[in-house]
Steps between C-alpha positions, in 0.01 A plus 500: 500500500345807662244476780233631263587234235467239775167646596372512142603141434331385825191700415454316169576162671236569771246606238551168316465313831180687583367451142556127531327486837200723445467555127548155344220556245658827379868440586651619175284821487579585864877432465532692177287792623677519835847506344391769247347703773813477714709620205261791452549623863863384528642849536250589774574172681868581490447841659252374754703197612809718531302738726369202696858371552614846616214522746341795317194296419278281726329182406167686499637765265637234266170319503320834417740576213459158345124520539515832313590307193175289534315691228784455254494132587121487446524660156767260395309198627179600328667521165750217533358223716121523450437415866176570686484792739521281809803312362668832404461619851633176646801514267567867584502411867728196433755717311493773764551254786777311321681827427485640850592168661794455265623851556486448879679168477786654299532859628396481872 
């Protein structure tokens, strides 16, 4: 298993853990959306985590790059999950934080 595959598997596991902890009332929607979103940006995550592992990207830069996908995330959430604006923002932040933390755990 490659380092990226390890990261991607952990990312999905951590998303499920976070969804159970903070999103009990919308667990299935959060889990399904998060996994679909991760697959949408998988190629970018692969490039970014490789750059992180090689020291070519800092934590702040990784955070910025993942946050740059926030609008894509928002559009998908509005159409798929039907969440309120406040909940969308909370979920966006959850996904960004889980992604950055997991990348740092695996690649740093």
